[in-house]
SESE-903767 format. One record per residue (C-alpha): residue number from 0; residue in one letter; x, y negated, z negated. Coordinates in steps of 0.1 Angstrom, whole numbers. Each point is the difference from the previous one (the first is absolute). Layout:
N
+-----+--------+-------+-------+-------+
| num | residu |  east | north |    up |
+-----+--------+-------+-------+-------+
| NUM |      A |     X |     Y |     Z |
...
+-----+--------+-------+-------+-------+
END
This chain:
499
+-----+--------+-------+-------+-------+
| num | residu |  east | north |    up |
+-----+--------+-------+-------+-------+
|   0 |      M | -1047 |  -838 |  -192 |
|   1 |      S |   -29 |   -10 |   -25 |
|   2 |      D |    -1 |    19 |   -32 |
|   3 |      T |   -31 |    20 |    13 |
|   4 |      T |    22 |    19 |    28 |
|   5 |      M |    31 |     7 |   -23 |
|   6 |      E |     6 |    40 |    -4 |
|   7 |      T |    21 |    17 |   -26 |
|   8 |      L |    13 |    38 |     1 |
|   9 |      S |   -26 |     4 |   -30 |
|  10 |      T |   -30 |   -13 |    18 |
|  11 |      R |     9 |    21 |    31 |
|  12 |      I |     3 |    30 |   -22 |
|  13 |      R |   -31 |    -7 |   -19 |
|  14 |      G |   -18 |    -4 |    33 |
|  15 |      H |    14 |    35 |    15 |
|  16 |      A |   -11 |    15 |   -33 |
|  17 |      V |   -35 |    -9 |     5 |
|  18 |      E |     1 |     6 |    38 |
|  19 |      T |    23 |    33 |     4 |
|  20 |      P |     8 |    11 |   -34 |
|  21 |      E |    15 |    37 |     5 |
|  22 |      A |    20 |   -16 |    29 |
|  23 |      T |    37 |     4 |   -10 |
|  24 |      A |    20 |   -32 |    -5 |
|  25 |      L |    32 |     9 |   -11 |
|  26 |      T |    23 |    31 |    -1 |
|  27 |      I |    36 |    -2 |   -21 |
|  28 |      G |    15 |    32 |    -2 |
|  29 |      P |   -24 |    27 |   -14 |
|  30 |      D |   -24 |   -27 |   -14 |
|  31 |      S |   -29 |   -12 |    24 |
|  32 |      L |   -26 |   -26 |   -11 |
|  33 |      S |   -34 |    -5 |    18 |
|  34 |      Y |   -17 |   -37 |     0 |
|  35 |      R |   -21 |     7 |   -28 |
|  36 |      Q |    27 |    16 |   -21 |
|  37 |      L |    24 |   -30 |    10 |
|  38 |      D |   -30 |   -25 |    -9 |
|  39 |      S |    -4 |    17 |   -33 |
|  40 |      L |    39 |    -4 |    -7 |
|  41 |      C |    -3 |   -35 |     8 |
|  42 |      D |   -25 |    -6 |   -24 |
|  43 |      R |    15 |    19 |   -28 |
|  44 |      T |    34 |   -20 |     7 |
|  45 |      A |   -17 |   -32 |    -1 |
|  46 |      M |   -15 |     4 |   -33 |
|  47 |      A |    36 |    15 |   -16 |
|  48 |      L |    14 |   -33 |    16 |
|  49 |      D |   -28 |   -23 |   -14 |
|  50 |      R |     4 |    20 |   -36 |
|  51 |      S |    38 |    -4 |     2 |
|  52 |      G |    -5 |   -39 |     5 |
|  53 |      V |     8 |    -4 |    36 |
|  54 |      C |   -21 |   -30 |     9 |
|  55 |      P |   -10 |    -8 |    41 |
|  56 |      G |    29 |   -21 |    15 |
|  57 |      D |    24 |    17 |   -20 |
|  58 |      F |    32 |    15 |    16 |
|  59 |      V |     7 |    34 |    -7 |
|  60 |      G |    30 |    22 |    12 |
|  61 |      I |    -3 |    34 |    15 |
|  62 |      A |    35 |    19 |    -5 |
|  63 |      G |     0 |    34 |    10 |
|  64 |      K |    -1 |    28 |    29 |
|  65 |      P |   -28 |     3 |    28 |
|  66 |      S |   -28 |    19 |   -21 |
|  67 |      I |   -37 |     5 |   -10 |
|  68 |      T |     3 |   -20 |   -28 |
|  69 |      Q |    20 |   -31 |    14 |
|  70 |      V |   -26 |    -3 |    27 |
|  71 |      A |   -31 |    -1 |   -28 |
|  72 |      A |    26 |   -27 |   -16 |
|  73 |      L |    -2 |   -20 |    31 |
|  74 |      A |   -37 |     3 |     6 |
|  75 |      G |   -10 |    -8 |   -37 |
|  76 |      L |    20 |   -26 |    -2 |
|  77 |      T |   -20 |   -14 |    33 |
|  78 |      R |   -35 |     7 |   -16 |
|  79 |      L |    12 |   -17 |   -31 |
|  80 |      G |    14 |   -30 |    17 |
|  81 |      G |    35 |     8 |   -14 |
|  82 |      V |    29 |   -11 |    28 |
|  83 |      P |    25 |    33 |     3 |
|  84 |      V |    35 |    -7 |     6 |
|  85 |      P |    12 |    32 |    18 |
|  86 |      I |    36 |     6 |   -16 |
|  87 |      P |    26 |    19 |    20 |
|  88 |      S |     4 |    37 |   -10 |
|  89 |      S |    34 |     0 |    14 |
|  90 |      A |    16 |   -30 |   -12 |
|  91 |      R |    27 |     2 |   -30 |
|  92 |      A |   -19 |    -3 |   -36 |
|  93 |      D |    16 |   -36 |    -1 |
|  94 |      D |   -17 |   -13 |    31 |
|  95 |      Q |   -31 |    15 |    -7 |
|  96 |      N |     1 |   -18 |   -36 |
|  97 |      T |    12 |   -30 |    18 |
|  98 |      M |   -30 |     1 |    26 |
|  99 |      L |   -26 |     5 |   -29 |
| 100 |      A |    12 |   -28 |   -21 |
| 101 |      D |     0 |   -23 |    31 |
| 102 |      S |   -37 |     8 |     3 |
| 103 |      G |    -7 |    -8 |   -33 |
| 104 |      A |   -22 |    30 |    -1 |
| 105 |      R |   -10 |    12 |   -38 |
| 106 |      F |   -13 |    33 |     7 |
| 107 |      C |    19 |    26 |    24 |
| 108 |      F |   -10 |    35 |    11 |
| 109 |      A |    31 |    21 |    -2 |
| 110 |      D |     8 |    38 |     5 |
| 111 |      A |    28 |    19 |   -15 |
| 112 |      G |    23 |    -7 |    29 |
| 113 |      T |     0 |   -39 |    -7 |
| 114 |      G |    23 |   -21 |   -24 |
| 115 |      I |   -21 |   -29 |   -10 |
| 116 |      V |    13 |    -7 |   -31 |
| 117 |      L |   -15 |   -36 |    -5 |
| 118 |      P |   -13 |    -7 |   -36 |
| 119 |      E |   -23 |   -24 |     8 |
| 120 |      V |   -21 |    18 |    28 |
| 121 |      S |   -21 |    33 |   -13 |
| 122 |      L |     1 |    28 |    17 |
| 123 |      L |   -27 |    18 |    13 |
| 124 |      P |     0 |    41 |     9 |
| 125 |      L |     3 |    13 |    36 |
| 126 |      A |    11 |    35 |    -7 |
| 127 |      R |   -28 |    21 |     7 |
| 128 |      T |   -10 |    14 |   -35 |
| 129 |      A |     9 |   -35 |   -20 |
| 130 |      F |   -22 |   -15 |    28 |
| 131 |      E |   -32 |    21 |    -7 |
| 132 |      D |     5 |    -2 |   -35 |
| 133 |      W |     1 |   -39 |     2 |
| 134 |      L |   -32 |     0 |    22 |
| 135 |      P |   -33 |     2 |   -18 |
| 136 |      H |   -17 |    33 |     6 |
| 137 |      R |   -30 |   -14 |    18 |
| 138 |      A |    -2 |   -25 |    26 |
| 139 |      M |   -28 |   -28 |    -2 |
| 140 |      P |    -5 |   -22 |    33 |
| 141 |      F |    27 |   -29 |    -7 |
| 142 |      A |   -15 |   -30 |    22 |
| 143 |      D |    30 |    -9 |    28 |
| 144 |      H |    16 |   -33 |    -7 |
| 145 |      T |    -7 |   -27 |    25 |
| 146 |      P |    30 |   -13 |    15 |
| 147 |      V |     9 |   -40 |    11 |
| 148 |      P |    15 |     4 |    36 |
| 149 |      D |    31 |   -20 |   -10 |
| 150 |      A |     9 |    14 |   -32 |
| 151 |      P |    25 |    27 |     0 |
| 152 |      A |    -8 |    32 |     5 |
| 153 |      T |    33 |    19 |    -4 |
| 154 |      I |    39 |    -7 |    -2 |
| 155 |      I |    19 |    17 |    22 |
| 156 |      Y |    37 |     0 |    -5 |
| 157 |      S |    22 |     0 |    31 |
| 158 |      S |    26 |    25 |     5 |
| 159 |      G |    31 |   -19 |   -11 |
| 160 |      T |    21 |    11 |    32 |
| 161 |      T |    15 |   -34 |     1 |
| 162 |      G |    -3 |   -11 |   -35 |
| 163 |      T |   -20 |    -3 |   -30 |
| 164 |      P |   -37 |    13 |     1 |
| 165 |      K |   -24 |   -27 |     2 |
| 166 |      G |   -35 |     4 |    -7 |
| 167 |      I |   -22 |    -6 |    25 |
| 168 |      V |   -36 |   -11 |    -9 |
| 169 |      Q |   -31 |     9 |    21 |
| 170 |      P |   -33 |   -13 |     1 |
| 171 |      H |   -33 |    19 |    -4 |
| 172 |      S |    -7 |   -13 |    35 |
| 173 |      Y |    27 |    17 |    14 |
| 174 |      R |    -6 |    30 |   -17 |
| 175 |      S |   -36 |     1 |     8 |
| 176 |      R |     9 |    -2 |    39 |
| 177 |      I |    23 |    26 |    -1 |
| 178 |      I |   -32 |    24 |   -15 |
| 179 |      Q |   -20 |    -9 |    27 |
| 180 |      S |    26 |     3 |    26 |
| 181 |      G |    -8 |    40 |     0 |
| 182 |      P |   -20 |     0 |    31 |
| 183 |      A |    21 |   -27 |    20 |
| 184 |      R |    33 |    24 |    -6 |
| 185 |      G |   -23 |    30 |    10 |
| 186 |      Y |    -9 |    19 |   -33 |
| 187 |      T |   -33 |    14 |    -2 |
| 188 |      P |   -16 |    20 |   -27 |
| 189 |      D |    13 |    31 |    13 |
| 190 |      A |    38 |   -13 |     0 |
| 191 |      V |    26 |    23 |   -23 |
| 192 |      T |    31 |   -22 |    -1 |
| 193 |      M |    32 |     9 |   -10 |
| 194 |      I |    20 |   -22 |   -25 |
| 195 |      A |    34 |     5 |   -11 |
| 196 |      T |    14 |   -34 |    -8 |
| 197 |      P |    -6 |   -12 |   -37 |
| 198 |      L |   -28 |   -19 |   -11 |
| 199 |      Y |    22 |   -29 |   -14 |
| 200 |      S |     4 |    -9 |    38 |
| 201 |      N |   -24 |   -19 |    22 |
| 202 |      T |     9 |    22 |    29 |
| 203 |      T |   -19 |    27 |   -23 |
| 204 |      L |   -24 |   -21 |    -9 |
| 205 |      V |   -15 |   -10 |    31 |
| 206 |      A |    -6 |    35 |    10 |
| 207 |      F |   -11 |    11 |   -32 |
| 208 |      L |   -28 |   -27 |    -1 |
| 209 |      G |   -10 |     1 |    35 |
| 210 |      T |    -1 |    36 |    -4 |
| 211 |      L |   -24 |    -1 |   -33 |
| 212 |      G |   -14 |   -32 |    14 |
| 213 |      V |   -29 |    21 |    23 |
| 214 |      G |     1 |    29 |   -19 |
| 215 |      G |    27 |    24 |    12 |
| 216 |      H |    26 |    26 |   -12 |
| 217 |      V |    33 |   -12 |   -14 |
| 218 |      V |    25 |    24 |    -4 |
| 219 |      M |    31 |    -8 |   -19 |
| 220 |      M |    33 |    14 |    -8 |
| 221 |      P |    20 |    -7 |   -33 |
| 222 |      K |    33 |     2 |    21 |
| 223 |      F |     4 |     3 |    34 |
| 224 |      D |    19 |    31 |    20 |
| 225 |      A |    -9 |     9 |    35 |
| 226 |      E |    -7 |    35 |    -8 |
| 227 |      N |   -25 |    -7 |   -20 |
| 228 |      W |   -14 |   -26 |    17 |
| 229 |      L |    -4 |    18 |    27 |
| 230 |      K |   -18 |    27 |   -16 |
| 231 |      L |   -25 |   -24 |   -13 |
| 232 |      A |    -7 |   -17 |    30 |
| 233 |      D |   -11 |    34 |    17 |
| 234 |      H |   -16 |    10 |   -29 |
| 235 |      H |   -23 |   -29 |    -9 |
| 236 |      R |    -4 |    -8 |    37 |
| 237 |      A |    15 |   -35 |     0 |
| 238 |      T |   -15 |   -23 |    23 |
| 239 |      H |    24 |   -32 |    -9 |
| 240 |      A |    31 |    -5 |   -18 |
| 241 |      M |    22 |   -28 |   -12 |
| 242 |      L |    33 |     5 |     3 |
| 243 |      V |    36 |   -15 |    -1 |
| 244 |      P |    26 |     5 |    29 |
| 245 |      V |    22 |    17 |   -18 |
| 246 |      M |   -34 |    25 |   -14 |
| 247 |      I |    -7 |     5 |    39 |
| 248 |      D |    36 |    10 |     9 |
| 249 |      R |     4 |    25 |   -27 |
| 250 |      I |   -37 |    15 |    11 |
| 251 |      L |    13 |     2 |    37 |
| 252 |      S |    33 |    18 |   -10 |
| 253 |      H |   -17 |    21 |   -22 |
| 254 |      P |     4 |    37 |    15 |
| 255 |      D |   -36 |     9 |   -11 |
| 256 |      F |   -13 |   -34 |    21 |
| 257 |      D |    -9 |    21 |    30 |
| 258 |      N |   -19 |    24 |   -16 |
| 259 |      A |   -22 |   -20 |   -22 |
| 260 |      D |   -39 |    -6 |    15 |
| 261 |      L |     0 |   -39 |     1 |
| 262 |      S |   -26 |     0 |    28 |
| 263 |      S |   -24 |   -18 |   -28 |
| 264 |      F |    22 |   -32 |     2 |
| 265 |      R |   -21 |   -30 |    15 |
| 266 |      M |    29 |   -24 |   -10 |
| 267 |      K |    33 |    -8 |   -16 |
| 268 |      Y |    10 |   -32 |   -14 |
| 269 |      C |    33 |   -13 |    -7 |
| 270 |      T |    17 |   -31 |   -18 |
| 271 |      S |    24 |   -12 |   -26 |
| 272 |      A |    34 |     5 |    21 |
| 273 |      P |    15 |     0 |    35 |
| 274 |      F |   -13 |    26 |    20 |
| 275 |      S |    16 |     8 |    29 |
| 276 |      A |   -14 |     4 |    38 |
| 277 |      S |    16 |    35 |     1 |
| 278 |      L |   -18 |    12 |   -31 |
| 279 |      K |   -31 |   -18 |    12 |
| 280 |      R |     2 |    18 |    34 |
| 281 |      A |     9 |    33 |   -18 |
| 282 |      V |   -36 |     1 |   -19 |
| 283 |      L |   -20 |   -11 |    30 |
| 284 |      D |    16 |    30 |    16 |
| 285 |      R |    -2 |    26 |   -26 |
| 286 |      W |   -25 |   -13 |   -26 |
| 287 |      P |   -39 |     3 |    10 |
| 288 |      G |   -19 |   -36 |    -8 |
| 289 |      G |     7 |   -36 |     7 |
| 290 |      L |    29 |   -18 |   -18 |
| 291 |      T |    -4 |   -35 |   -13 |
| 292 |      E |    30 |   -21 |   -14 |
| 293 |      F |    -7 |   -26 |   -26 |
| 294 |      Y |    22 |   -31 |     0 |
| 295 |      G |    -3 |   -22 |   -30 |
| 296 |      M |     8 |   -12 |   -38 |
| 297 |      T |   -17 |     7 |   -32 |
| 298 |      E |     0 |   -33 |    -6 |
| 299 |      G |   -25 |    -8 |    30 |
| 300 |      G |     6 |   -21 |    30 |
| 301 |      A |    -1 |     9 |    38 |
| 302 |      S |    -3 |    40 |     7 |
| 303 |      F |     5 |    15 |    29 |
| 304 |      I |   -15 |    36 |    16 |
| 305 |      L |    16 |    21 |    24 |
| 306 |      R |   -26 |    28 |    12 |
| 307 |      A |    29 |    22 |    13 |
| 308 |      H |   -21 |    23 |    19 |
| 309 |      E |   -16 |   -26 |    18 |
| 310 |      H |    31 |   -21 |     6 |
| 311 |      P |    30 |    28 |     6 |
| 312 |      D |    20 |   -27 |    22 |
| 313 |      K |     1 |   -21 |   -32 |
| 314 |      L |    13 |    23 |   -21 |
| 315 |      H |    30 |   -23 |    -9 |
| 316 |      T |   -21 |   -28 |   -16 |
| 317 |      V |   -22 |     2 |   -30 |
| 318 |      G |   -30 |   -13 |    17 |
| 319 |      Q |   -26 |   -29 |     7 |
| 320 |      L |   -14 |   -20 |   -25 |
| 321 |      S |   -29 |    11 |   -23 |
| 322 |      P |   -32 |   -18 |     3 |
| 323 |      G |    -2 |   -27 |   -25 |
| 324 |      S |    38 |    -6 |     0 |
| 325 |      E |    22 |   -28 |    13 |
| 326 |      I |    36 |    -2 |     9 |
| 327 |      R |    29 |   -24 |     5 |
| 328 |      L |    34 |     4 |    11 |
| 329 |      L |    24 |   -25 |   -18 |
| 330 |      D |    37 |    -7 |     7 |
| 331 |      D |    26 |    -9 |   -28 |
| 332 |      H |   -14 |   -33 |    -3 |
| 333 |      D |   -36 |    10 |    -3 |
| 334 |      Q |    -9 |   -10 |    35 |
| 335 |      D |   -18 |    24 |    25 |
| 336 |      V |    20 |    19 |    21 |
| 337 |      G |    -3 |    -2 |    35 |
| 338 |      P |   -14 |    29 |    25 |
| 339 |      N |    16 |    32 |    -2 |
| 340 |      Q |    22 |   -14 |   -30 |
| 341 |      P |     8 |    17 |   -32 |
| 342 |      G |   -11 |   -18 |   -33 |
| 343 |      E |   -12 |     9 |   -36 |
| 344 |      V |   -35 |    15 |     3 |
| 345 |      V |   -24 |   -21 |   -23 |
| 346 |      G |   -36 |     6 |    -4 |
| 347 |      R |   -34 |    -5 |   -15 |
| 348 |      S |   -32 |    17 |    -4 |
| 349 |      P |   -30 |     7 |   -23 |
| 350 |      G |    23 |    27 |   -23 |
| 351 |      M |    22 |   -25 |   -14 |
| 352 |      M |    18 |     7 |   -36 |
| 353 |      L |    -9 |   -26 |   -25 |
| 354 |      G |    35 |    -1 |    -8 |
| 355 |      Y |    31 |    13 |   -16 |
| 356 |      H |    -9 |     8 |   -41 |
| 357 |      K |    15 |   -27 |   -20 |
| 358 |      R |    25 |    -7 |    28 |
| 359 |      P |    -8 |   -36 |    13 |
| 360 |      D |    33 |    -2 |    17 |
| 361 |      A |     1 |    31 |    20 |
| 362 |      T |   -40 |    -8 |     8 |
| 363 |      A |    12 |   -33 |    15 |
| 364 |      G |    28 |    16 |    18 |
| 365 |      I |   -21 |    23 |    19 |
| 366 |      F |   -27 |   -22 |     7 |
| 367 |      W |     7 |   -25 |    31 |
| 368 |      T |   -24 |   -31 |     5 |
| 369 |      A |    -1 |    -8 |    36 |
| 370 |      P |     0 |   -38 |    11 |
| 371 |      D |   -42 |     1 |     1 |
| 372 |      G |     0 |    13 |   -33 |
| 373 |      S |   -10 |    36 |     4 |
| 374 |      T |    17 |    26 |   -22 |
| 375 |      W |    20 |    28 |    17 |
| 376 |      L |    18 |    30 |   -15 |
| 377 |      R |    42 |     6 |     8 |
| 378 |      T |     3 |    37 |     6 |
| 379 |      G |    39 |    -1 |     0 |
| 380 |      D |     0 |    19 |    33 |
| 381 |      I |    14 |   -10 |    34 |
| 382 |      G |   -24 |     7 |    28 |
| 383 |      K |   -11 |    -8 |    34 |
| 384 |      L |   -34 |     3 |    22 |
| 385 |      D |     1 |    15 |    37 |
| 386 |      E |   -24 |   -14 |    22 |
| 387 |      D |   -28 |    24 |    -7 |
| 388 |      G |     2 |   -10 |   -39 |
| 389 |      F |    21 |    29 |   -10 |
| 390 |      L |    20 |    -8 |   -29 |
| 391 |      S |    36 |    14 |    -7 |
| 392 |      I |    21 |    -2 |   -30 |
| 393 |      I |    36 |    -6 |     7 |
| 394 |      D |    11 |    -1 |   -38 |
| 395 |      R |    -5 |   -13 |   -33 |
| 396 |      K |    10 |   -35 |    -6 |
| 397 |      K |    18 |    11 |   -30 |
| 398 |      D |    20 |    25 |    14 |
| 399 |      L |    12 |   -22 |    27 |
| 400 |      I |    38 |     0 |    -1 |
| 401 |      I |    21 |   -31 |     7 |
| 402 |      S |    36 |     7 |    10 |
| 403 |      G |    18 |   -27 |    17 |
| 404 |      G |   -29 |   -24 |     3 |
| 405 |      F |   -19 |    27 |    20 |
| 406 |      N |   -31 |    16 |    -7 |
| 407 |      I |     4 |    40 |    -1 |
| 408 |      Y |   -37 |    21 |    -3 |
| 409 |      P |     7 |    35 |   -18 |
| 410 |      A |   -26 |    13 |    20 |
| 411 |      D |    19 |    -4 |    29 |
| 412 |      I |    29 |    18 |    -9 |
| 413 |      E |   -24 |    27 |   -19 |
| 414 |      A |   -14 |     6 |    40 |
| 415 |      V |    33 |     7 |    13 |
| 416 |      L |    12 |    23 |   -28 |
| 417 |      S |   -33 |    22 |     0 |
| 418 |      Q |     9 |     8 |    36 |
| 419 |      H |    30 |    18 |   -16 |
| 420 |      P |   -11 |    39 |     5 |
| 421 |      D |    11 |     7 |   -35 |
| 422 |      V |   -15 |   -29 |   -21 |
| 423 |      Q |   -31 |     7 |   -18 |
| 424 |      E |    -5 |   -32 |   -16 |
| 425 |      T |    15 |   -33 |    -4 |
| 426 |      S |     1 |   -38 |   -14 |
| 427 |      V |    22 |   -27 |     5 |
| 428 |      V |     8 |   -26 |   -27 |
| 429 |      G |    21 |   -31 |    -2 |
| 430 |      V |    30 |    -3 |   -26 |
| 431 |      P |    17 |   -28 |    -9 |
| 432 |      D |    33 |    -3 |    23 |
| 433 |      P |    29 |   -28 |   -11 |
| 434 |      R |     6 |    -5 |    38 |
| 435 |      W |   -36 |     1 |    15 |
| 436 |      G |   -25 |    -9 |   -31 |
| 437 |      E |   -18 |    34 |     9 |
| 438 |      T |     9 |    29 |    19 |
| 439 |      P |   -24 |    30 |     9 |
| 440 |      V |     6 |    34 |   -17 |
| 441 |      A |   -20 |    30 |    11 |
| 442 |      F |   -11 |    28 |   -20 |
| 443 |      V |   -10 |    34 |    16 |
| 444 |      V |   -12 |    36 |    -9 |
| 445 |      G |     4 |    29 |    19 |
| 446 |      P |    36 |    -2 |    22 |
| 447 |      Q |    25 |    24 |    -6 |
| 448 |      D |    24 |   -24 |    18 |
| 449 |      S |    23 |   -18 |   -21 |
| 450 |      P |   -10 |   -39 |    -8 |
| 451 |      D |    26 |   -16 |    24 |
| 452 |      A |   -12 |    23 |    26 |
| 453 |      I |   -32 |   -10 |    -2 |
| 454 |      K |    15 |   -35 |    -4 |
| 455 |      T |    13 |    -2 |    32 |
| 456 |      W |   -28 |    16 |    18 |
| 457 |      L |   -24 |   -27 |   -13 |
| 458 |      N |    23 |   -25 |     6 |
| 459 |      D |     3 |     7 |    37 |
| 460 |      R |   -34 |    -4 |     3 |
| 461 |      L |    -5 |   -36 |   -16 |
| 462 |      G |     8 |   -35 |     6 |
| 463 |      K |    32 |   -16 |   -14 |
| 464 |      M |   -16 |   -17 |   -29 |
| 465 |      Q |   -25 |    29 |    -6 |
| 466 |      R |    29 |    28 |    -8 |
| 467 |      V |    -2 |    11 |   -32 |
| 468 |      S |    29 |     1 |   -24 |
| 469 |      S |    -7 |    33 |   -18 |
| 470 |      V |   -18 |    31 |     3 |
| 471 |      C |   -11 |    17 |   -32 |
| 472 |      I |   -11 |    39 |     0 |
| 473 |      V |   -30 |     4 |   -27 |
| 474 |      P |   -20 |    32 |    -4 |
| 475 |      A |   -34 |   -22 |    -2 |
| 476 |      L |   -11 |   -35 |     2 |
| 477 |      P |   -14 |   -14 |   -31 |
| 478 |      R |   -37 |    -5 |     4 |
| 479 |      N |   -29 |   -12 |   -21 |
| 480 |      A |   -30 |    17 |    -8 |
| 481 |      I |   -20 |   -11 |    32 |
| 482 |      G |    31 |    10 |    22 |
| 483 |      K |    16 |   -37 |     3 |
| 484 |      I |    39 |     3 |     0 |
| 485 |      V |    15 |   -21 |   -28 |
| 486 |      K |    27 |   -19 |    18 |
| 487 |      T |    10 |   -17 |   -31 |
| 488 |      E |     8 |    36 |   -18 |
| 489 |      L |    25 |     7 |    31 |
| 490 |      K |    18 |   -35 |    -2 |
| 491 |      S |     4 |     3 |   -36 |
| 492 |      A |    15 |    35 |     2 |
| 493 |      Y |    21 |   -10 |    27 |
| 494 |      L |    16 |   -34 |   -20 |
| 495 |      S |     5 |    26 |   -32 |
| 496 |      A |    21 |    23 |    19 |
| 497 |      L |    23 |   -29 |     7 |
| 498 |      T |     7 |    -9 |   -29 |
+-----+--------+-------+-------+-------+
END
């Protein structure tokens, strides 16, 4: 991609401010901005950043909840040429400081809810009144920075569900493709996209940038709850939504769902966590418009797309390879597996990260060089392709339990346990065992039966090597902000209870 075709959030906002100045760009809570107003706010933010000493190429943290000022910080940074480093607002204060220190940022936007205390970092305001006081009173046109395709555009910190979060450095070429991908994803200038996931998630940024890229209207929620989501979708006549499976489940389960007018929907997008075939079927049966599932990684590599409304017989899969992506399935010796055999999903595409920030060891570990010298990215997922090229994910390689020398996939056990009539949610993890090396333990939400009764019911339906050693009934499963179950917390809590 040449420099002349590069697009940024800032350039698209400026273009829409000229072409459709009074069209609504953004609504968060009671606040709405037209493209003219958002463009003016970009100019003022870029001017204030410049005055504060931020230079093109500087990493700048953004630590706060979804708000008009957070969007202004993100857009103003792209206009100046700064590199946004979104810091999860849900993370613990010490983790926020660790991420920010790791990024090397000298500046950070922060609101009252964050715990950023690094003395070497200059804090910039996100709270509404303080932000307005920080801005210049009048906007003057601020020239858009022209990015270099392979220069960093953003650093997104991984979810940390399996360890310490790593900074994923994404190039401008990747971000530009996302901004220009709106029409291919079905976004049009009259699109109204509901977003309830946070801006520090790549899941959010794909829908956010795709919608603003075409001049559509983004409706963001500072915090998700199903009742208000349904009210907002009905009120704004939403056409699109970016959701994670747990959100879809809560929306469909809410008593107001059948009374809400969702007839304006054209497409629901879902990604970021396992999406059961039964839940996909419920969406197709009850919710107007299409349903598309995305499978991929923030790091890039191969991605898959399932247009569930077009392939209702493939709901157990994550779809077919997206245009421009390539895939291989590898065994434990990094050899290509045979037909109909499971293997680790490795892929490549134009949308690959530059690497993990300041983590050459981790970067080397996720990239794989094929015998022909080509570079691929490991997903850590075990998958299998069917005869039509649809990919089924069997389990996470890191979640694999090796018990007595046998491979046990937690997803297989979870699939059986989810058939129990009283089980609402379940997750299976491997814990150390002196006899077998590891043994599976099941955590379940919902049952009124005793743990021993659930264990007996489950083990009667499993193969001998799959049988769980324990069942723990819990009030809820720990999840991160985009709905992924944090299995490390389950394992840690279980082991702590034994000591």
